[in-house]
N, CA and C atoms as a LAMMPS dump frame, in Angstrom:
ITEM: TIMESTEP
0
ITEM: NUMBER OF ATOMS
228
ITEM: BOX BOUNDS ff ff ff
-5.0000000000000000e+02 5.0000000000000000e+02
-5.0000000000000000e+02 5.0000000000000000e+02
-5.0000000000000000e+02 5.0000000000000000e+02
ITEM: ATOMS id mol type element x y z
1 1 1 N 401.748 -107.712 -287.873
2 1 2 C 400.553 -107.095 -288.422
3 1 3 C 400.967 -105.849 -289.19
4 2 1 N 400.682 -105.815 -290.467
5 2 2 C 401.01 -104.667 -291.3
6 2 3 C 399.719 -104.031 -291.789
7 3 1 N 399.378 -102.921 -291.195
8 3 2 C 398.136 -102.225 -291.563
9 3 3 C 398.373 -100.731 -291.545
10 4 1 N 397.601 -100.035 -292.341
11 4 2 C 397.548 -98.579 -292.273
12 4 3 C 396.281 -98.214 -291.532
13 5 1 N 396.382 -97.294 -290.608
14 5 2 C 395.224 -96.838 -289.87
15 5 3 C 394.489 -95.829 -290.735
16 6 1 N 393.319 -96.202 -291.211
17 6 2 C 392.552 -95.345 -292.122
18 6 3 C 392.077 -94.067 -291.446
19 7 1 N 391.919 -94.089 -290.138
20 7 2 C 391.434 -92.916 -289.42
21 7 3 C 392.512 -91.835 -289.335
22 8 1 N 393.742 -92.231 -288.983
23 8 2 C 394.801 -91.246 -288.775
24 8 3 C 395.791 -91.181 -289.924
25 9 1 N 395.793 -92.176 -290.785
26 9 2 C 396.752 -92.219 -291.878
27 9 3 C 398.127 -92.693 -291.443
28 10 1 N 398.245 -93.167 -290.196
29 10 2 C 399.531 -93.637 -289.69
30 10 3 C 399.845 -95.026 -290.222
31 11 1 N 401.114 -95.26 -290.481
32 11 2 C 401.57 -96.584 -290.885
33 11 3 C 401.79 -97.396 -289.61
34 12 1 N 401.026 -98.451 -289.432
35 12 2 C 401.124 -99.262 -288.228
36 12 3 C 401.919 -100.536 -288.463
37 13 1 N 402.85 -100.496 -289.39
38 13 2 C 403.692 -101.639 -289.671
39 13 3 C 404.604 -101.895 -288.475
40 14 1 N 404.623 -103.124 -288.028
41 14 2 C 405.481 -103.49 -286.901
42 14 3 C 406.867 -103.836 -287.443
43 15 1 N 407.916 -103.173 -286.949
44 15 2 C 409.26 -103.475 -287.42
45 15 3 C 409.638 -104.921 -287.133
46 16 1 N 410.424 -105.504 -288.038
47 16 2 C 410.832 -106.902 -287.89
48 16 3 C 411.819 -107.073 -286.737
49 17 1 N 412.715 -106.103 -286.564
50 17 2 C 413.733 -106.226 -285.525
51 17 3 C 414.037 -104.853 -284.949
52 18 1 N 414.054 -104.772 -283.625
53 18 2 C 414.372 -103.533 -282.932
54 18 3 C 415.724 -103.649 -282.249
55 19 1 N 416.464 -102.541 -282.249
56 19 2 C 417.755 -102.483 -281.585
57 19 3 C 417.711 -101.449 -280.471
58 20 1 N 418.448 -101.698 -279.41
59 20 2 C 418.608 -100.691 -278.363
60 20 3 C 419.456 -99.552 -278.917
61 21 1 N 419.53 -98.464 -278.175
62 21 2 C 420.364 -97.349 -278.627
63 21 3 C 421.826 -97.79 -278.727
64 22 1 N 422.278 -98.606 -277.814
65 22 2 C 423.649 -99.103 -277.844
66 22 3 C 423.898 -99.957 -279.087
67 23 1 N 422.966 -100.832 -279.396
68 23 2 C 423.095 -101.678 -280.594
69 23 3 C 423.039 -100.844 -281.871
70 24 1 N 422.148 -99.848 -281.879
71 24 2 C 422.036 -98.971 -283.044
72 24 3 C 423.321 -98.168 -283.237
73 25 1 N 423.913 -97.72 -282.141
74 25 2 C 425.171 -96.976 -282.215
75 25 3 C 426.27 -97.857 -282.812
76 26 1 N 426.329 -99.105 -282.414
77 26 2 C 427.313 -100.029 -282.992
78 26 3 C 427.058 -100.219 -284.482
79 27 1 N 425.796 -100.377 -284.855
80 27 2 C 425.413 -100.562 -286.26
81 27 3 C 425.889 -99.386 -287.113
82 28 1 N 425.723 -98.171 -286.582
83 28 2 C 426.085 -96.955 -287.319
84 28 3 C 427.528 -96.513 -287.077
85 29 1 N 428.215 -97.205 -286.17
86 29 2 C 429.591 -96.846 -285.792
87 29 3 C 429.666 -95.426 -285.235
88 30 1 N 428.736 -95.144 -284.346
89 30 2 C 428.674 -93.871 -283.641
90 30 3 C 428.513 -94.172 -282.15
91 31 1 N 428.655 -93.173 -281.325
92 31 2 C 428.476 -93.377 -279.887
93 31 3 C 426.997 -93.274 -279.522
94 32 1 N 426.665 -93.83 -278.366
95 32 2 C 425.284 -93.702 -277.886
96 32 3 C 424.966 -92.235 -277.605
97 33 1 N 425.972 -91.485 -277.166
98 33 2 C 425.783 -90.055 -276.925
99 33 3 C 425.427 -89.298 -278.188
100 34 1 N 426.058 -89.67 -279.301
101 34 2 C 425.74 -89.036 -280.58
102 34 3 C 424.294 -89.303 -280.945
103 35 1 N 423.85 -90.544 -280.809
104 35 2 C 422.454 -90.866 -281.124
105 35 3 C 421.497 -90.113 -280.204
106 36 1 N 421.853 -89.992 -278.923
107 36 2 C 421.013 -89.245 -277.979
108 36 3 C 420.951 -87.769 -278.363
109 37 1 N 422.095 -87.208 -278.745
110 37 2 C 422.116 -85.796 -279.177
111 37 3 C 421.283 -85.597 -280.428
112 38 1 N 421.434 -86.493 -281.394
113 38 2 C 420.636 -86.396 -282.615
114 38 3 C 419.146 -86.453 -282.284
115 39 1 N 418.777 -87.366 -281.411
116 39 2 C 417.36 -87.513 -281.048
117 39 3 C 416.836 -86.234 -280.394
118 40 1 N 417.646 -85.643 -279.529
119 40 2 C 417.235 -84.408 -278.854
120 40 3 C 417.042 -83.266 -279.844
121 41 1 N 417.802 -83.301 -280.935
122 41 2 C 417.724 -82.259 -281.962
123 41 3 C 416.794 -82.646 -283.108
124 42 1 N 416.129 -83.795 -282.969
125 42 2 C 415.241 -84.326 -284.016
126 42 3 C 415.994 -84.529 -285.326
127 43 1 N 417.249 -84.995 -285.206
128 43 2 C 418.086 -85.327 -286.356
129 43 3 C 418.304 -86.837 -286.337
130 44 1 N 419.001 -87.313 -287.345
131 44 2 C 419.386 -88.721 -287.356
132 44 3 C 418.247 -89.649 -287.717
133 45 1 N 418.462 -90.931 -287.457
134 45 2 C 417.461 -91.932 -287.846
135 45 3 C 416.204 -91.879 -286.975
136 46 1 N 415.128 -92.368 -287.545
137 46 2 C 413.852 -92.487 -286.841
138 46 3 C 414.031 -93.443 -285.664
139 47 1 N 413.375 -93.144 -284.558
140 47 2 C 413.418 -94.042 -283.396
141 47 3 C 412.041 -94.132 -282.765
142 48 1 N 411.895 -95.087 -281.876
143 48 2 C 410.645 -95.279 -281.138
144 48 3 C 410.939 -95.066 -279.661
145 49 1 N 410.088 -94.31 -278.988
146 49 2 C 410.195 -94.164 -277.531
147 49 3 C 409.044 -94.974 -276.926
148 50 1 N 409.411 -95.984 -276.169
149 50 2 C 408.411 -96.868 -275.585
150 50 3 C 407.834 -96.251 -274.314
151 51 1 N 406.754 -96.832 -273.815
152 51 2 C 406.052 -96.266 -272.649
153 51 3 C 406.952 -96.061 -271.446
154 52 1 N 407.926 -96.947 -271.272
155 52 2 C 408.823 -96.828 -270.117
156 52 3 C 409.984 -95.875 -270.375
157 53 1 N 409.981 -95.222 -271.537
158 53 2 C 411.022 -94.264 -271.88
159 53 3 C 412.181 -94.857 -272.666
160 54 1 N 412.199 -96.172 -272.807
161 54 2 C 413.271 -96.818 -273.568
162 54 3 C 413.192 -96.397 -275.03
163 55 1 N 414.359 -96.174 -275.62
164 55 2 C 414.445 -95.789 -277.028
165 55 3 C 414.955 -96.986 -277.817
166 56 1 N 414.261 -97.31 -278.903
167 56 2 C 414.674 -98.411 -279.772
168 56 3 C 414.619 -97.956 -281.226
169 57 1 N 415.396 -98.628 -282.051
170 57 2 C 415.511 -98.296 -283.471
171 57 3 C 415.193 -99.536 -284.288
172 58 1 N 414.438 -99.376 -285.369
173 58 2 C 414.169 -100.477 -286.29
174 58 3 C 415.353 -100.587 -287.249
175 59 1 N 415.824 -101.812 -287.47
176 59 2 C 416.97 -102.031 -288.356
177 59 3 C 416.695 -101.437 -289.732
178 60 1 N 415.491 -101.621 -290.244
179 60 2 C 415.178 -101.099 -291.58
180 60 3 C 415.223 -99.569 -291.619
181 61 1 N 414.858 -98.902 -290.516
182 61 2 C 414.95 -97.446 -290.453
183 61 3 C 416.412 -96.992 -290.447
184 62 1 N 417.255 -97.719 -289.73
185 62 2 C 418.677 -97.387 -289.709
186 62 3 C 419.289 -97.554 -291.089
187 63 1 N 418.949 -98.648 -291.764
188 63 2 C 419.488 -98.907 -293.102
189 63 3 C 419.021 -97.836 -294.09
190 64 1 N 417.748 -97.453 -293.996
191 64 2 C 417.214 -96.422 -294.892
192 64 3 C 417.894 -95.078 -294.633
193 65 1 N 418.037 -94.714 -293.367
194 65 2 C 418.679 -93.448 -293.028
195 65 3 C 420.123 -93.438 -293.508
196 66 1 N 420.826 -94.54 -293.291
197 66 2 C 422.215 -94.629 -293.713
198 66 3 C 422.336 -94.495 -295.233
199 67 1 N 421.425 -95.117 -295.957
200 67 2 C 421.44 -95.025 -297.425
201 67 3 C 421.239 -93.583 -297.888
202 68 1 N 420.447 -92.821 -297.151
203 68 2 C 420.214 -91.416 -297.509
204 68 3 C 421.438 -90.538 -297.249
205 69 1 N 422.397 -91.043 -296.481
206 69 2 C 423.616 -90.285 -296.181
207 69 3 C 424.683 -90.487 -297.252
208 70 1 N 424.402 -91.334 -298.215
209 70 2 C 425.372 -91.668 -299.259
210 70 3 C 425.699 -90.442 -300.116
211 71 1 N 426.98 -90.23 -300.324
212 71 2 C 427.445 -89.116 -301.142
213 71 3 C 428.119 -89.687 -302.377
214 72 1 N 427.619 -89.299 -303.532
215 72 2 C 428.178 -89.777 -304.793
216 72 3 C 429.328 -88.873 -305.217
217 73 1 N 430.364 -89.461 -305.819
218 73 2 C 431.477 -88.641 -306.283
219 73 3 C 431.067 -87.768 -307.468
220 74 1 N 431.745 -86.642 -307.595
221 74 2 C 431.505 -85.746 -308.715
222 74 3 C 432.348 -86.23 -309.883
223 75 1 N 431.715 -86.376 -311.021
224 75 2 C 432.419 -86.804 -312.216
225 75 3 C 433.07 -85.582 -312.85
226 76 1 N 434.367 -85.658 -313.056
227 76 2 C 435.1 -84.501 -313.602
228 76 3 C 434.983 -84.449 -315.113
C-alpha cells in the first residue's frame, strides 16, 4: 500500500524489503556496532524501530544513503 497520509503529511509507503541490522551492516560493509552507534547519534541511514524494539532497514533507504556518500574526484 503506497499512500500519503493527508492529515499528517507522512509518507506511508511500505518498503519492499527490510533487512535486520546485521544484514544492513553486511550490505554497507560495516559492523552492527557502527550502525548502532550511528543510530544513537541520529547519523547514518534511515531505520525503523518496530514495536518490540527490533531495528530494521529498508534496502532502498540503504541504497539512497550510500549514494549520498559518493565523493566525486576533483578535476585538475
